[in-house]
N, C-alpha and C positions, 0 to 999 in steps of 0.2 A: 456727718456727713453737710449738715449747712458750711460747716468750714471746706470741706472738700469741693464743693460747687460754688462759694463763694471764689476758691483761687481760681477754679477751669471759669467763669466768668471774667476775671479779673485775667487772666492771660489771653481766654481770646479777646476782647476786648484791644489790648497792645497789640496782640496779632492784624487784627482789622489796622489798625489805626497805624502800621509799618507799610502794610499793604498799598495806604492809601495817599503813602505819601506824592506829593506832586512832581510829576516830570516836566522838567519848564524843556523848553528851545531854543538850539543855541543855532541862528543862523548866520552861513556862511557863504559867499559869495566870489566867486574866480573867474579873474580875467585873463588875459595873454601872461603868463610869469610870474604870475600874485594873486594872493587873496585881498580883497577891499578891504577887509578887517585887519588892522598891523597889530593891535595887541587887544584882550578880551579879558575882563575884568567879572567875575561872576563868587556866589555863596557859597558855601559847601553844598552839594547837593545831586541828586540826580538828574542829569541833561540826556536829550538826545540834540545829535547834530543834526543838519540839515544842509546840504552842502548845492548851490545852483553852479551850472555850469554857465556863463555868459559869453556863450560864442568864445568861448577858446580855440575853437578849430581840434581839439581832442579829447578823449578823456579825463574825465578828472578825477579823483577822488580826496580822503583825507586820512593823515596821520599823524596820530596824538601819542607822545612817549611824556615821560618825567624829566622835567630838565636838570640834566648833567651825566642822565643816559645816555646809551650810543645811540640814537637814532636808525642810525645805518642794519644795528640786529632789529630784526623782527621780534625777537623774545622778547625788546624792550617796548615795542608798541604793547598799547592799548585796544586790543583788540575788536572789542564790543563797540568804539569811536567810530572803525572804520565803516562808511556807507556801506549799505547791504546789497548793493552793486555799484559799478561803474556810474558816473555820471554823464551821459553824454549832453551835446550842446544844446541850452535852448530848457536842459530838465534838472530836477532836483529830487536830489535822494538822499535817504535817512541813514542811521546808525539805529542801532542797540542801543536801550537805555545803557546808560554809561554812571555808573558814581561817580563824585569829583571829590577827593579830600582835600583840606586845605593844602595848599604846595603852590608849586609852578609846575606847568607843564608848557611842552612846546608843540604847536601843528603845521602842515605842512604838507604839501602836496608831490608825490614823487615821480607823477606821470605829466603834469603841466610843472614842471619844476621851477618852485615857489623860491622861496628864504625861512627858514623860520621862525615864525612869532611867537608872541607870548600869551597862553594862556594862565593869569591867576584866580587862585581861589584862593577866597577871604574866610 
């Protein structure tokens, strides 16, 4: 019986530790036709994207896609990285928590047509 209790305590500790992982923020700013951050490098982990609209003149958003996948196809988008609502002039909106694994991604805005920029995860 003591073994079972010990195992349950260990499993519970791992579960609590996994849920307590830190969620970091990647802040992105858009101006007319571009993001001010041209490339980003971060460590593997869980992130929220905070997208600011610096007087673009229209609503903006964010699309994140693994590099090499067709960015024009929504099924390739990492949907948790979408901001939860479009970002109006002078506002900032955030995405849901998004787990990023090692590799390269591209990010862009289709509403304020921007180039595709690189996000590298080490």
